[in-house]
C-alpha positions as semicolon CSV with decimal commas, in nm:
position;residue;x (nm);y (nm);z (nm)
1;M;3,349;4,863;-0,021
2;N;3,008;4,976;0,107
3;K;2,872;4,968;-0,249
4;L;2,992;4,608;-0,288
5;L;2,824;4,505;0,038
6;L;2,502;4,678;-0,068
7;I;2,507;4,506;-0,408
8;A;2,576;4,168;-0,244
9;A;2,294;4,220;0,006
10;L;2,049;4,317;-0,270
11;A;2,153;4,018;-0,480
12;A;2,106;3,782;-0,184
13;A;1,766;3,932;-0,102
14;A;1,653;3,896;-0,464
15;Y;1,777;3,537;-0,480
16;F;1,603;3,426;-0,160
17;S;1,279;3,606;-0,240
18;L;1,255;3,436;-0,581
19;A;1,379;3,088;-0,480
20;P;1,103;2,829;-0,438
21;V;1,022;2,734;-0,081
22;P;1,058;2,359;-0,024
23;A;0,733;2,183;0,056
24;T;0,694;2,071;0,413
25;P;0,387;1,897;0,554
26;D;0,254;2,220;0,701
27;R;0,300;2,399;0,367
28;L;0,118;2,145;0,149
29;D;-0,216;2,269;0,028
30;A;-0,532;2,062;0,062
31;A;-0,528;1,958;-0,305
32;A;-0,178;1,817;-0,276
33;Q;-0,268;1,631;0,042
34;S;-0,582;1,476;-0,109
35;S;-0,388;1,386;-0,423
36;A;-0,130;1,200;-0,214
37;A;-0,404;1,021;-0,021
38;A;-0,575;0,922;-0,347
39;D;-0,257;0,757;-0,476
40;V;-0,371;0,418;-0,343
41;R;-0,403;0,180;-0,635
42;S;-0,729;-0,005;-0,598
43;G;-0,959;-0,240;-0,777
44;D;-0,935;-0,516;-1,034
45;A;-0,777;-0,286;-1,296
46;A;-0,485;-0,205;-1,066
47;V;-0,422;-0,575;-1,000
48;A;-0,452;-0,657;-1,372
49;R;-0,205;-0,378;-1,457
50;A;0,045;-0,499;-1,195
51;F;0,013;-0,857;-1,320
52;A;0,041;-0,767;-1,691
53;N;0,351;-0,557;-1,626
54;R;0,507;-0,811;-1,386
55;L;0,528;-0,549;-1,114
56;G;0,614;-0,606;-0,752
57;N;0,627;-0,388;-0,445
58;Q;0,288;-0,237;-0,533
59;Q;0,051;-0,121;-0,257
60;L;-0,290;-0,238;-0,380
61;E;-0,641;-0,246;-0,243
62;G;-0,913;-0,481;-0,362
63;Q;-1,195;-0,716;-0,285
64;G;-1,274;-1,071;-0,382
65;T;-1,425;-1,406;-0,294
66;V;-1,229;-1,674;-0,112
67;I;-1,214;-1,975;-0,345
68;K;-0,968;-2,192;-0,154
69;M;-0,830;-2,212;0,198
70;L;-0,468;-2,330;0,213
71;A;-0,257;-2,468;0,496
72;D;-0,069;-2,211;0,700
73;D;0,286;-2,136;0,595
74;T;0,490;-2,211;0,908
75;N;0,839;-2,150;0,767
76;G;0,965;-1,836;0,941
77;S;0,683;-1,600;1,035
78;R;0,350;-1,784;1,029
79;H;0,108;-1,687;0,752
80;Q;-0,258;-1,773;0,700
81;R;-0,298;-1,838;0,327
82;F;-0,599;-1,840;0,097
83;I;-0,682;-1,774;-0,267
84;V;-0,918;-1,494;-0,365
85;R;-1,095;-1,451;-0,699
86;L;-1,159;-1,090;-0,798
87;E;-1,470;-0,984;-0,988
88;S;-1,262;-0,986;-1,308
89;G;-1,179;-1,355;-1,256
90;H;-0,816;-1,285;-1,165
91;T;-0,692;-1,492;-0,870
92;L;-0,448;-1,390;-0,597
93;L;-0,279;-1,570;-0,313
94;V;-0,326;-1,378;0,011
95;S;-0,052;-1,443;0,267
96;H;-0,159;-1,289;0,600
97;N;0,108;-1,274;0,874
98;I;-0,052;-1,421;1,187
99;D;0,250;-1,349;1,405
100;L;0,178;-0,975;1,363
101;A;-0,197;-0,970;1,299
102;P;-0,488;-1,179;1,426
103;R;-0,586;-1,495;1,241
104;I;-0,919;-1,469;1,059
105;D;-1,076;-1,770;1,233
106;A;-1,419;-1,742;1,073
107;L;-1,287;-1,722;0,715
108;R;-1,444;-1,980;0,482
109;T;-1,456;-2,060;0,111
110;G;-1,721;-1,838;-0,049
111;D;-1,667;-1,546;0,191
112;T;-1,597;-1,196;0,062
113;V;-1,284;-1,019;0,184
114;A;-1,140;-0,674;0,121
115;F;-0,766;-0,628;0,142
116;Y;-0,491;-0,369;0,135
117;G;-0,134;-0,489;0,109
118;E;0,174;-0,525;-0,104
119;Y;0,137;-0,705;-0,438
120;E;0,420;-0,919;-0,569
121;W;0,402;-1,068;-0,918
122;N;0,417;-1,441;-0,984
123;P;0,299;-1,642;-1,288
124;K;-0,004;-1,776;-1,100
125;G;-0,161;-1,432;-1,052
126;G;0,045;-1,275;-0,778
127;V;0,046;-1,259;-0,402
128;I;-0,077;-0,998;-0,156
129;H;0,121;-0,977;0,166
130;W;0,196;-0,707;0,426
131;T;-0,172;-0,722;0,528
132;H;-0,072;-0,615;0,879
133;H;0,084;-0,326;1,069
134;D;0,459;-0,276;1,068
135;P;0,592;-0,271;1,426
136;Q;0,887;-0,056;1,311
137;G;0,661;0,185;1,118
138;R;0,872;0,172;0,801
139;H;0,614;0,008;0,573
140;P;0,255;0,111;0,499
141;A;0,017;-0,077;0,726
142;G;-0,203;-0,325;0,543
143;W;-0,526;-0,495;0,646
144;I;-0,792;-0,751;0,564
145;R;-1,163;-0,686;0,624
146;H;-1,397;-0,976;0,679
147;G;-1,733;-1,000;0,850
148;G;-1,733;-0,636;0,960
149;R;-1,392;-0,663;1,129
150;T;-1,053;-0,530;1,022
151;Y;-0,751;-0,755;1,080
152;Q;-0,416;-0,581;1,090
């Protein structure tokens, strides 16, 4: 009986010493952390890829020129809307929730804006939304930068 217990104990010790340790935030090395932080898809190429592949639910970052100011969408949550042309020529609708983030009062046609939000495909080029914080903390916080200020 003692031999069986000894064998079982040795087998358990061998198993647990060789089993991989699950990664927890305090066990991630610096390379893994920087890799996760660098996973943000940014730039014209990321938008073009999302559009070409008809992707949605894509967190994207970019920059462009406002080419048209649109009327606010007042159905449900209010959204400030405008169209941005990227350097590549691709156009996007930006739908910025002004019930959760400040309105960009000084925004005008011809202005440059940077954005980080969720891309959803549509045949006209796509839309960027979620350019604000999430009060429940379940969605990545987005933002718009204009005139040296960040709106989120």
